[in-house]
C-alpha positions, 0 to 999 in steps of 0.5 A: 131257867134252872133246868136249862142252866144244869143242862148248859153248864154240862155243856160247857167244856165242849162249847168252850173252843167253839168260836161262837159268841156267847149269844150264839152259844146260848141260842144253840144250847136253848135249841138243844135243851128244848129237844132234849127236854121233849125227847126225854118226856116223849120217851119216858112220859112216866119217869120221875123228873126230879130237882136235886137240892143240897141244903135247900138250894137247887143243885142239879137234875135227876130223871129216872124211868122204870123200863121193861120188866121193872128195870131202872133207867137212870135217864139223866143226872147232872149237877151244877159246877159248884156242886160236883165233887161233893158226893151227891151223884154217888149218893143218888146213884147209890140210893138207886142201886138199893132200891134195884137190889131190893127189887132184883132188878137192873140199873142202866144208864147212857154215858158220853164216852168222854164223861168222867162219871164213867169212873163212878159208874164202874166203881159202883159195879156198872159194866159197859154193855154196848157202845157207839161213837158218842155214847156207852150203855152201862148196866148194873146187875142186882145184888140180891138183898135177902 
């Protein structure tokens, strides 16, 4: 239920103007969550699927997979609204970047065109490499650490 709540909170603004009942929105989100979860586990069977905690309280999720020649793909990162803006995402992504820099590998991710997290990713050194109508693929090349 917690992982569903994180997912649903990430879609709340998108669904706010949709003229459905709360039950219809919840059913739609449940179907979408199940499809996403099945896809992630199918495409990234060896990924780390982690629950993020803040002061011992579940706050979000972080899914990270190794890809290609050792690169790190941030498959998904999401926080409940009450935990956003507190530096948790910055700290998590910075830790992943530090690991990638030590290993000399690229960190990649996909972000929705409208997602304000794009600013965070740019600030942390990610650049846009491809895009479509919905998603932007971003990468951060390693700063080689001696």
